[in-house]
N, C-alpha and C positions, 0 to 999 in steps of 0.2 A: 504493500500500500504506500509506504514511504517513497519507494522508487517511482511509483505511478505519479505521485504528487510532484516529484522532482521533474519528471519528464514533462508533465503537463505545464508546469511553470516555465520550463525551458522553452517549449514551443510557443507558449502564449505570452512570453515576455514582450512588453510593448515595443522594444527596439527590434527584436527579430520579426515580430508580426508586421511592423511598418515596412521593414525591408522586403519581406516576402510579398506584401501587397503592391509595393511600388514595382518590384520585378515583374509581377504578374501583369500589372497595368501597362508597363513598358513593352512587354512581349506581345500583349494583345494589340496595342497600337501598331507595332512593327508588322505583325501578321496582317492587320487590316490594310496597311499600306501595300504590302506585297500582293495580297489577293486582289486589291483594287487595280493595281498596275497590270496584273495578269489578265484581269477581265477587260479592262479598257483597251489594252494594246494586243490582245490575243484572242480570247474566247468570245468577246462581245460581237465581233464581226461575223463569227461563225454561228453561234448559238442564238443570238437575238433574232435575226431574220427568220430562222427556221421555227423558233418558238412562237413568234407573233403571227406567222402564217397559219399556225394551227388554230389561233383564236380569231382569224379573219380580220387582221388589222393591217390593211394594205399600206397605210401611210408610214409604217415603221416606227411609230411612236406610241408608247404606253406608259404613263406615269406610274401605274400600279406595278407593272413589270419592273421598271427601274428601281422603285422603292423596295420591292421584294428582293431584288438582286443585292442591294446594299445591306438590307437587313440580314440576308443570308451570309454575306461576307463577314459581317460583324459576329454573327453567331458562330460561324466556322472558326474564326480567329479565336474566339473565347474558348471553344472546345479544345483546340490545339494547345492553348496556353494553360488551360486547366489540367490537361494531361501532363504537361511539363511541370506544373506546380505539384501535382500529386507525386510524380517521380522524385522531385527534389525532397519533398517531405519524407518519403519512404527511405531515401538514402540517408538523410539527416537523422531520421529516427533510428535506423539500424546502427549508424555510427555512434549516436548518443547512448543507446542501450549497451553497446560494447564498452564504451568509456565508463558508463555507470557501473557495469559489472566489474571492471578492473578496479575502480575506486572503492566499490563495496568490499572486494576481496582484500584490498590493501588496508582499509580501515578495520576490517574484521580481524586481520592478522595483528594489527596494533592492539586492538581491544583485548584479544585473547592472550597476548604475550606480555602485556604490561603488569607490573606488580600493584598498580593503582586499582583500587576497587571501584568499578563503574557499575552503577545500578540505576534503574528507572523506577519511579513510583507512579502509581495512578493517582487520581484526584482524592483518594481516601488514604493515601500513605501505604498502600500495599505494594510490595516489590513485585514487579512484573518482568524484570530482566536484571540479571547480574552476571558479570563476566567471570571467567575461571579464577580470578584473583581471590574469590571467596575461600579458596583452599587455605589461604593464610590463616583464616579463622577456624579451620578444621572442617568446613562444610564441603560437601560434594557439589558438583555442578548441578544447578537447578534446585538445590535443597532449600535455599532461602526464598525462592519464588513462591508467592502466595502468603508470605508472612508480613505482618505489620512492622514497619520500620521501628516503631517504638519498642517492640519486643526484642529488638536486636541491640538496643542501647543499654549500656551498663553504667548508668549515671543516676545520681540522686536528683539532679535538676532536669530530668528528661522532659518534663512539661514545659520548661522554658526553652529548651533546645529544639523540640519537635517543630514548632512553627517556622523556625529558620531553616530546618532541613526540608520541610514540606512547602517551601516557599513557592509563590506564584510569580515572583518578581523576575525581571530579566535585566540585562545590561548592568550598569553600575549599582543598581539597587538590589541585585541578587546577593546571595550569601557567599562570602569568601573567607577562607582561612578560619573556619569554625572548628575548634578542638572538640573532639568527641571520643568516646570509648565504645567499641563494639564488642558484644559478647561473643566469646568463642563457642563453638558447637559443644553442647553438653555430651554428645556421643563421641567426641574426639579424645585422643589420649593426652592432648595438651590442656584440656579444660581444667584439670585438677591443679596444674601448676600455673597456668596462665588463664584466668577466668575472662580476661578482656584484653584488647589491644587498643593502643592509642592511634588516632588518625586525625588528620586535618582535612575537612571536607569543604568543597565548593558545591553550591546547589543553585540551580536556576529553573524557572518555570518553562514548561513546554506548551506552546500554543499552536493552533492551526494556522495562524497568521504570522507574518514577519514581525521582528522585534519592533520596527518603527511603527507598525500599525498597533501593536499591543500597547505601546507606550503613549498612544494618543488617547487623551481623556474622552470618555463617552463612546468610544468606537466599539462596534460589535465584535466580539471575539469568543473563542471557544477554548477553554483550558483542558489540556490533555493530561498533564501530570508534571513530575519534576525529575530532572536529570541531576544525579549526584556523582561526584568524583571524590573519593576519599583516598588520601595519600598516607601511607604508614609513617608514623613519627619515628625517626631514627635518633636514638639518644647517643651522646658521645661515647658512653661506655660500650655501646653495641658495635662501634666501628672497629674493624680489625686494623691494627697498625700495618703500614706499608711493608715493613720488613717481614712480618708474619705472613702476609698475603703472598709475597714473593717466594718465601720458603715453601708455602703450601702448593704453589704452582709448580715449583721445581720437583716436588716429590712425585 
């Protein structure tokens, strides 16, 4: 669905739409000119007398016939230009889908390989997506999906923190560098020694519209949920000295 929206916005962006319309209009005018010249200096002398003789018009003049010819020329030019426009759209669509596929695979690789915890909440604070980094907390892939984000917090002031995590705000008004503690999985072997881990979370609202439209007061908008990125807090004592790291690599 997300890719569908991206493709739709790509094709229907005002700039690209105006360019396609002008190209279509220019091609139509060019074809009208070409077909008119072909008629006036080629086919007219052959087809017009024969056609008018069928309607018993001996003087060789018929305003209705001339009007019909010019209307037919315009119609024929529009048909040819529309076929050209459809072919361009199909080629652009194929290229765009290919590029979107590459971009999706690249971002998917980043999301799955990072140690940052990336998760998406619905408008009620329920986790609907979490990347494999949840393994840091002892959870299996997909295990936190369906859980309320408040149940994953290991904090006394969770009631104060929750509104900032489940924020609807975007841009500079979103949540940045919020320290939180996330509960480790009670079924994991680390939970007895490490009941929670510290993170710094950034959170922003997700909307059907662009951020500029969302920030417009009184604008119609539809809230989807919240995107959160939680980075593990690394304490100085957790860092391995450079000498020890080099010795470990040499072994």
